[in-house]
C-alpha positions in Angstrom: 101.0 -48.2 168.0 104.5 -47.8 169.4 105.6 -44.8 171.4 109.0 -43.3 170.5 111.4 -43.3 173.4 113.0 -40.1 174.5 116.7 -40.3 174.0 119.7 -38.8 175.9 121.8 -37.1 173.3 125.3 -35.8 173.7 126.1 -33.0 171.3 129.7 -31.9 171.2 131.7 -29.1 169.6 134.9 -27.3 170.6 135.5 -25.3 167.4 132.1 -23.6 166.9 130.6 -21.0 169.1 128.1 -22.3 171.6 125.3 -20.5 169.9 126.3 -21.8 166.4 123.3 -21.7 164.0 123.4 -25.3 162.8 124.6 -26.9 166.0 122.5 -25.1 168.6 119.8 -23.1 166.9 118.7 -26.0 164.6 120.0 -29.4 165.8 119.8 -29.0 169.6 116.6 -27.1 169.3 114.9 -29.7 167.1 116.1 -32.5 169.4 114.5 -31.0 172.6 111.4 -30.0 170.7 111.1 -33.6 169.7 111.1 -34.6 173.3 114.8 -35.7 173.7 117.2 -34.6 176.4 120.5 -33.0 175.4 123.8 -32.6 177.1 125.5 -29.9 175.1 129.3 -29.7 175.5 130.4 -26.5 173.7 132.1 -23.1 174.2 130.2 -20.3 175.8 127.3 -18.5 174.2 126.6 -14.8 174.1 124.4 -13.5 177.0 121.4 -12.7 174.8 120.9 -16.1 173.2 117.6 -17.8 173.9 118.0 -21.0 175.9 115.9 -24.2 175.4 114.4 -26.2 178.1 115.8 -29.8 178.2 119.4 -28.7 177.5 122.3 -29.0 179.9 125.1 -26.8 178.6 128.6 -27.7 179.8 131.0 -24.9 178.9 134.5 -25.7 177.6 137.3 -23.5 176.2 136.9 -22.8 172.5 139.6 -24.3 170.2 140.9 -21.3 168.3 143.8 -21.3 165.8 146.8 -23.2 167.1 145.5 -23.0 170.7 143.6 -26.3 170.9 145.2 -28.6 173.5 143.4 -27.1 176.5 140.1 -27.3 174.7 140.7 -30.9 173.6 141.5 -32.0 177.2 138.4 -30.3 178.5 136.1 -31.8 175.9 137.5 -35.2 176.4 137.0 -35.1 180.2 133.5 -33.8 179.8 132.6 -36.5 177.3 134.0 -39.2 179.5 131.9 -38.0 182.4 128.6 -38.1 180.3 128.9 -40.6 177.5 128.0 -43.7 179.5 124.6 -42.2 180.2 123.8 -41.1 176.7 122.1 -43.1 173.9 124.0 -41.4 171.1 126.8 -38.8 170.7 126.9 -36.3 167.8 130.2 -34.5 167.2 130.6 -31.5 164.9 134.4 -31.2 164.5 136.5 -33.7 162.5 139.4 -33.7 165.0 137.0 -34.8 167.7 136.5 -38.1 166.0 140.1 -38.9 167.1 140.3 -36.9 170.3 137.3 -38.7 171.7 138.5 -42.2 171.0 138.2 -44.4 174.1 135.6 -42.3 175.8 132.8 -44.8 175.5 131.0 -47.2 173.2 127.6 -45.5 172.6 126.7 -44.9 168.9 128.5 -41.9 167.5 127.5 -39.5 164.6 129.8 -37.1 162.8 127.9 -34.1 161.4 129.8 -33.0 158.3 129.1 -29.3 157.8 131.7 -28.3 155.3 134.3 -29.5 152.8 137.1 -29.6 155.3 140.0 -30.2 153.0 138.9 -27.3 150.7 138.3 -25.1 153.7 142.0 -25.3 154.7 142.5 -22.4 152.3 140.3 -20.3 154.5 142.3 -21.0 157.7 144.5 -17.9 158.1 146.2 -19.5 161.2 147.7 -22.3 159.0 150.9 -21.1 157.3 150.8 -21.3 153.5 153.6 -23.8 153.3 151.7 -26.2 155.7 148.4 -26.1 153.9 149.0 -28.9 151.3 150.0 -31.3 154.2 147.0 -30.1 156.2 144.6 -30.8 153.3 146.1 -34.4 152.9 145.8 -34.9 156.7 142.1 -33.8 156.8 141.3 -36.1 153.9 142.8 -39.0 155.7 140.9 -37.9 158.9 137.6 -37.8 157.1 138.2 -41.2 155.5 138.9 -42.7 159.0 135.8 -40.9 160.5 133.6 -42.3 157.7 134.5 -45.8 158.8 134.2 -45.2 162.6 131.2 -42.9 162.8 127.7 -42.7 161.3 127.7 -39.6 159.0 125.2 -36.8 158.8 125.8 -34.6 155.7 124.9 -30.9 155.4 125.0 -30.8 151.6 123.9 -33.4 149.0 127.2 -32.7 147.1 129.1 -34.2 150.0 127.9 -37.6 148.9 130.5 -37.5 146.2 133.1 -37.7 149.0 131.3 -40.1 151.3 128.8 -42.1 149.3 125.1 -42.0 148.6 124.0 -44.1 151.6 124.5 -41.3 154.2 121.7 -39.2 155.5 121.5 -35.5 154.4 120.1 -32.7 156.5 120.5 -29.6 154.4 122.3 -26.7 156.1 119.4 -24.3 155.6 117.9 -21.7 157.9 114.9 -22.1 160.1 111.9 -20.3 158.5 109.1 -18.9 160.7 105.6 -20.0 159.9 104.4 -16.5 159.3 106.4 -14.0 157.2 107.4 -11.0 159.3 106.5 -7.6 158.1 109.4 -5.7 156.6 110.0 -2.0 156.3 112.6 -0.3 154.2 115.3 -1.9 152.1 117.8 -3.5 154.5 119.3 -6.9 153.8 121.0 -8.7 156.7 123.9 -11.2 156.4 124.7 -13.2 159.5 127.9 -15.3 159.5 131.6 -15.2 159.1 132.9 -12.6 156.6 135.9 -13.8 154.6 137.2 -13.7 151.0 136.8 -17.5 150.6 133.2 -17.2 151.9 132.1 -14.5 149.4 133.0 -11.2 151.0 133.5 -9.6 147.6 130.1 -10.9 146.4 128.5 -9.4 149.5 130.1 -6.0 148.6 128.6 -6.2 145.1 125.2 -7.0 146.6 125.5 -4.0 148.9 126.1 -1.7 145.9 123.2 -3.2 144.0 120.9 -2.5 146.9 121.4 1.3 146.8 119.6 3.3 148.1 119.0 0.4 150.4 121.7 -1.0 152.7 123.4 -4.3 153.5 124.0 -5.0 157.2 126.8 -7.5 157.9 126.9 -9.2 161.3 129.7 -11.6 162.1 133.4 -12.1 162.6 135.4 -10.6 159.8 138.9 -11.7 158.7 141.7 -9.1 159.0 142.2 -8.9 155.2 138.5 -8.1 154.4 
């Protein structure tokens, strides 16, 4: 019987929060629980987030809106310092597939978490007149990334864009082994709150729950 070797995995994001649910709470957590070592290059986390043994977190500035150059420089320098000692690198932002060119030759994986061209409509920091060009650019970027990186897809529907041969790890939540006891009629939503991500549907759910309540936790767009 062969023993699986523990890997040194480099997980990188500059757009997502350091405590992002898919990136940190699921992917990084599963890697260290499987016995692998993780160097995690990502923005800061909130102070109350549980940390996992076996993770080295290198904090970089978060890329927000049009303010991205400082973050890209920081993430590139951090990756260059650690990539030679890693067995595989996993990136979570499409722009990093270009920003990190020339940082090393270890195998690289691009985790596709959303329909990026379609999500342009949800980026308030991109002017309306620039969005058609931005959609075309992201389509070209994804096409290039699919040829240069191994892909990990968060939805089976993404195979229509990239092909059926890519692995799919559904973007579903971690479910505890025992169902916690509940009291009352409170439903909790955790995530970004925007019109394009169903804010109006959430309001209808809240009304339907009366006399219960809906608790929304997350960053909300200004127009919500």
